C-alpha positions in Angstrom: -7.9 27.7 26.3 -9.6 29.9 28.7 -7.1 29.3 31.4 -6.8 33.0 32.4 -10.3 33.6 33.0 -10.2 31.1 35.7 -7.3 33.0 37.0 -9.1 36.5 37.0 -11.9 34.9 38.4 -14.4 35.0 35.9 -16.7 31.8 35.9 -15.6 27.9 35.2 -13.1 27.5 32.0 -13.2 24.6 30.2 -9.4 24.4 29.8 -9.1 24.2 33.2 -9.1 20.1 32.7 -6.7 20.9 30.0 -3.9 22.5 32.0 -2.8 23.1 35.3 -4.7 26.4 37.0 -2.0 29.3 37.4 -0.3 29.2 41.1 -0.8 32.2 43.5 -4.3 32.9 41.2 -6.7 34.3 44.3 -4.0 36.8 45.5 -4.2 38.1 41.6 -8.0 37.9 41.5 -8.2 40.1 44.7 -6.0 43.1 42.9 -7.7 42.4 39.4 -9.4 45.8 37.9 -13.2 44.8 37.1 -12.3 45.8 33.2 -9.8 43.0 33.0 -12.4 40.6 34.2 -15.1 42.4 31.7 -12.0 41.4 29.1 -12.0 38.2 30.2 -15.5 37.0 30.1 -15.7 38.6 26.7 -12.6 36.9 25.7 -14.3 33.4 26.9 -18.0 34.9 25.0 -15.8 35.1 21.8 -14.0 31.8 22.0 -17.2 29.9 22.8 -19.1 31.3 19.6 -15.9 31.0 17.3 -15.2 34.1 17.0 -11.1 34.3 17.3 -10.4 37.8 15.8 -12.7 39.3 18.5 -11.0 37.0 21.6 -7.6 37.8 20.1 -8.6 41.8 20.5 -9.6 41.0 24.3 -6.6 39.0 24.9 -4.3 41.5 23.8 -6.1 44.3 25.8 -5.9 41.9 28.9 -2.7 41.0 28.3 -1.7 45.4 28.7 -4.1 45.6 31.4 -2.9 42.9 33.3 1.0 42.1 32.5 3.4 39.2 33.9 0.1 36.6 33.4 1.4 33.4 31.6 -2.1 32.2 31.3 -3.2 35.3 29.4 -0.6 35.0 26.8 -1.5 30.7 26.7 -5.0 31.9 25.6 -3.8 34.6 23.2 -1.8 31.5 21.7 -4.2 29.1 21.5 -6.9 32.2 19.7 -3.8 32.6 17.3 -3.5 29.1 16.5 -7.3 28.9 16.0 -7.3 31.9 13.5 -4.3 30.1 11.7 -1.9 32.8 12.8 0.7 30.6 13.6 3.7 32.8 13.7 2.3 34.7 16.4 0.3 31.5 18.3 4.2 30.6 18.6 5.4 33.8 19.7 2.7 33.9 22.7 3.3 30.2 23.3 7.2 31.0 24.0 6.3 33.9 25.8 4.1 32.0 28.3 6.1 28.9 28.8 9.0 31.0 29.6 7.6 32.4 32.3 5.6 29.2 33.0 6.9 25.9 31.7 4.0 23.8 33.6 1.3 25.4 30.8 1.1 22.3 28.4 -1.2 23.9 26.5 0.9 26.5 25.3 3.5 23.8 24.7 1.5 21.5 22.4 0.0 25.1 21.0 3.9 26.0 20.0 4.9 22.5 18.7 2.0 22.4 16.3 1.8 25.8 15.2 5.7 25.4 14.3 4.9 21.9 12.4 2.2 23.5 10.7 4.5 26.8 9.5 7.1 24.7 8.0 9.4 24.1 10.7 9.0 20.2 11.5 12.8 19.7 12.1 12.6 21.6 15.2 9.6 20.3 16.6 8.9 16.6 15.0 11.1 14.7 18.0 9.0 17.1 20.6 5.4 16.0 18.9 6.7 12.5 19.2 7.2 12.7 23.1 4.3 14.6 23.8 1.6 13.2 21.4 1.5 10.0 24.0 0.8 11.7 26.7 -1.3 14.4 25.7 -5.3 14.2 26.7 -7.4 13.1 24.2 -9.1 15.9 22.2 -8.8 18.4 19.1 -5.2 19.5 20.4 -3.9 15.9 20.7 -5.4 15.3 17.3 -3.6 18.2 15.8 -0.1 16.7 17.2 -0.8 13.6 15.5 -1.6 14.8 11.9 0.9 17.6 12.5 3.7 14.4 13.4 2.5 12.2 10.9 3.1 14.7 7.8 6.2 16.2 9.1 7.5 12.6 8.8 6.0 11.9 5.6 7.2 15.2 4.4 11.0 14.2 6.0 10.8 10.6 4.3 11.1 9.3 8.2 8.7 6.1 7.3 8.8 4.4 10.5 8.4 7.7 12.5 5.2 8.2 10.3 4.1 4.3 10.9 4.5 4.9 14.2 2.3 8.1 14.0 -0.3 6.3 11.7 -0.5 3.6 14.4 -1.2 6.3 17.1 -4.1 8.0 15.4 -5.8 4.9 14.5 -6.1 3.8 18.2 -7.1 6.7 19.4 -8.9 8.5 16.8 -10.2 5.2 14.5 -13.7 7.2 13.1 -12.0 10.4 11.9 -12.1 10.8 8.7 -8.8 12.8 8.2 -7.2 10.1 10.1 -8.6 7.4 7.6 -7.6 9.4 4.6 -4.3 9.7 6.0 -3.7 6.3 6.7 -5.7 5.2 2.7 -2.8 7.4 1.2 0.0 6.5 3.6 -0.4 2.7 3.4 -1.2 2.7 -0.5 2.0 4.7 -1.4 4.2 2.2 1.0 2.6 -0.7 -1.2 3.5 0.8 -4.3 6.9 1.9 -3.3 7.5 -1.7 -2.6 5.6 -3.2 -5.6 8.0 -1.3 -7.6 11.0 -2.1 -6.0 10.3 -5.8 -6.2 9.1 -5.2 -10.0 12.9 -3.1 -10.4 15.4 -5.2 -8.5 13.3 -8.8 -9.8 11.5 -8.7 -12.4 11.6 -12.4 -13.1 11.1 -13.7 -9.7 7.5 -15.6 -8.7 7.2 -13.1 -6.4 6.7 -10.0 -9.5 4.4 -12.3 -11.3 2.5 -12.5 -8.8 2.1 -9.0 -8.0 1.7 -8.5 -12.0 -1.6 -11.2 -11.4 -3.2 -9.2 -8.7 -2.7 -5.7 -10.7 -3.8 -7.6 -13.4 -6.8 -9.0 -11.6 -7.8 -5.5 -10.2 -7.9 -4.3 -13.3 -10.5 -6.7 -14.6 -8.0 -8.3 -16.7 -8.9 -12.0 -16.0 -7.1 -14.2 -18.7 -4.1 -12.5 -18.4 -4.1 -13.0 -14.5 -4.5 -16.6 -14.5 -1.7 -16.5 -16.7 0.7 -14.6 -14.2 -0.4 -16.9 -11.7 -0.1 -19.9 -13.8 4.0 -18.3 -14.0 4.1 -18.4 -10.3 3.5 -22.1 -10.5 5.8 -23.1 -12.9 8.8 -21.6 -11.1 7.5 -22.9 -7.7 4.3 -25.4 -7.6 4.2 -25.4 -4.1 2.8 -21.5 -2.9 0.2 -21.6 -1.4 -2.7 -19.7 -2.3 -2.1 -19.6 -6.2 -4.6 -22.6 -7.2 -7.1 -20.8 -4.8 -6.6 -17.4 -6.7 -7.2 -18.8 -9.8 -9.9 -21.1 -9.0 -11.7 -17.7 -7.9 -11.0 -16.3 -11.0 -12.2 -19.3 -13.3 -15.6 -18.7 -11.3 -15.9 -14.8 -11.7 -16.2 -15.6 -15.5 -18.9 -17.5 -17.3 -20.0 -20.2 -15.4 -19.1 -22.9 -18.4 -19.5 -26.9 -17.5 -15.2 -26.4 -18.3 -14.5 -23.7 -16.0 -16.4 -24.8 -13.1 -14.5 -28.6 -13.2 -10.9 -26.6 -13.6 -12.3 -24.5 -10.7 -13.0 -27.4 -8.8 -9.6 -28.7 -9.8 -7.6 -25.9 -8.9 -9.4 -25.6 -5.0 -8.9 -29.5 -4.8 -5.3 -28.7 -5.8 -5.1 -25.7 -3.3 -6.1 -28.3 -0.6 -2.9 -30.3 -1.3 -1.1 -27.7 -0.7 -2.5 -26.1 2.2 -5.4 -28.4 3.9 -6.1 -25.5 6.4 -7.6 -23.2 3.7 -11.3 -22.6 4.8 -11.5 -20.4 1.5 -11.3 -23.5 -0.6 -13.2 -25.5 1.1 -16.1 -23.1 1.0 -15.6 -22.9 -2.6 -15.8 -26.4 -2.9 -19.0 -26.5 -0.8 -20.6 -23.5 -2.8 -20.1 -25.5 -5.8 -21.6 -28.8 -4.8 -24.4 -26.8 -2.9 -25.4 -25.5 -7.1 -24.6 -29.0 -8.2 -27.4 -30.1 -5.6 -24.7 -32.2 -4.4 -26.1 -32.0 -0.6 -23.8 -34.1 1.0 -20.6 -32.9 -0.4 -21.7 -29.5 0.3 -22.3 -30.2 4.3 -18.9 -32.2 4.1 -16.9 -29.1 3.0 -18.7 -26.3 4.8 -18.0 -28.7 7.9 -14.5 -28.4 7.2 -14.1 -25.3 6.5 -15.6 -24.5 10.2 -12.9 -26.7 11.7 -10.6 -24.9 10.2 -12.0 -21.3 10.9 -15.0 -22.0 13.8 -16.0 -18.3 13.1 -16.5 -18.3 9.5 -19.8 -16.8 9.1 -19.8 -17.8 5.1 -19.1 -21.1 6.1 -21.8 -21.4 8.5 -24.7 -19.9 6.6 -23.4 -22.6 3.8 -23.6 -25.4 6.4 -26.8 -24.2 7.4 -28.3 -23.9 3.8 -27.0 -27.3 2.6 -28.8 -28.7 6.1 -31.7 -27.4 4.8 -32.0 -28.4 1.3 -31.0 -31.6 2.4 -34.1 -31.6 4.7 -32.0 -31.4 7.8 -33.9 -28.3 9.2 -33.4 -29.0 12.8 -29.7 -29.5 12.0 -29.7 -26.4 10.3 -31.0 -24.1 13.1 -27.4 -23.9 15.2 -25.3 -22.7 12.3 -27.7 -20.2 10.9 -28.5 -18.7 14.4 -24.8 -18.6 15.0 -24.4 -16.5 11.4 -26.8 -14.1 12.6 -25.2 -13.8 16.1 -21.9 -13.4 14.5 -23.2 -10.9 11.3 -26.7 -9.5 12.6 -26.7 -6.7 9.1 -26.1 -10.0 6.4 -29.4 -10.3 5.4 -28.5 -13.8 3.7 -28.1 -15.3 7.4 -31.4 -13.6 7.9 -33.1 -15.2 4.9 -32.2 -18.8 5.3 -32.5 -18.7 9.0 -36.3 -17.8 8.1 -36.5 -20.7 5.6 -35.4 -23.3 8.4 -37.8 -22.0 11.3 -40.5 -22.1 8.5 -39.6 -25.8 7.8 -40.2 -26.4 11.2 -43.7 -24.7 11.7 -42.5 -21.7 14.0 -44.0 -18.9 11.6 -43.5 -16.2 14.4 -40.0 -16.4 14.1 -40.1 -16.9 10.8 -41.8 -14.2 10.6 -39.5 -12.0 12.7 -36.0 -13.0 10.9 -37.8 -12.3 7.2 -38.4 -8.8 9.2 -34.7 -8.9 10.0 -33.4 -10.0 6.6 -35.7 -6.7 4.8 -34.2 -4.4 6.9 -30.6 -5.9 6.6 -31.0 -6.0 2.6 -32.1 -2.4 2.8 -29.1 -1.1 4.8 -26.8 -2.9 2.4 -28.6 -1.3 -1.2 -28.3 2.3 1.3 -24.7 1.5 2.2 -24.2 0.4 -1.6 -25.7 3.9 -2.7 -23.8 6.0 -0.8 -20.5 4.1 -1.6 -21.6 5.0 -5.2 -22.7 8.5 -4.9 -19.2 9.2 -2.9 -16.8 7.7 -5.3 -18.8 9.0 -8.4 -20.1 12.6 -7.2 -23.9 12.7 -6.4 -24.8 15.7 -8.0 -28.3 15.8 -6.7 -26.8 16.1 -2.9 -27.7 19.1 -1.6 -24.8 21.0 0.6 
């Protein structure tokens, strides 16, 4: 935006990096009346303060005073777009491009204006072509979001998926991108689930899908029953015994439930010997049963499968600590803290290891890190609860 200010000789323009400067601008500057320079300065000031109506008024007067300057129409188009006057933005962008096709900013403004005013079929292909080569910034973000929405509105899932990938790569922390992505992938999942249940309701995959839904609803017993139907149809499906074991542990920790869970994890390893989760659960159960050697064996097995498994590193460290092997516990616990510096459990266990070895200063340092990490987790949990339920005490 504000390309015209540079053409008319009114100070540096922030938009000079977005669009090419006007050819022959120096001769034009020499013949520009002072009133035109004043209007250009007013327009620039208005845009800097977000007063787009004032900017529009200045650019309209400027276009009449200094005709045949495409950059003025380009800036007017952008001002119209910023003010939400999409039809006028598109018209001015077309005027600018007709006189000077190299004004890429005007092309992007035309495309977004058309998309947002309901003319997706007329612009989606151009947006798809231009998005990858647009410079990262607010206009590129608008192009991507418009392209994504046009694709979804037109039922073009593959094209929408491509826009979603681009947007998440270029703007990974943008709230709107995250919101749109969450809904998009959720809708894809729901659609596939519904088609699965409609087309193959008696399949093992349908029973597995039902089990997962029941699990999310907290219906543990029903979920286990569905998972067992999967195994009855195909006893070698990986991951099912693990899910059953996990659900059994989520209930009342009776001796019977614990024994059944252990059996499920052992059965899982017969099907999939490279399941670090099953090894880790068996290690945790052994640690809680004070069977230190067995816990160490399982946690080490999990780490052989997945050397970067932070939970297994902590599990191995605390098991070695419990077995009186504090010096051996240092390695995995230090690695766990390095991998997950925000994990309070890792800091807590490492503090105990240092304390056992007589390294009081290091132990105090880790305990302080534990308290900081613990407070951060609590604050994050509170923020999540407030965001989901609505924090009535929050100030606007």
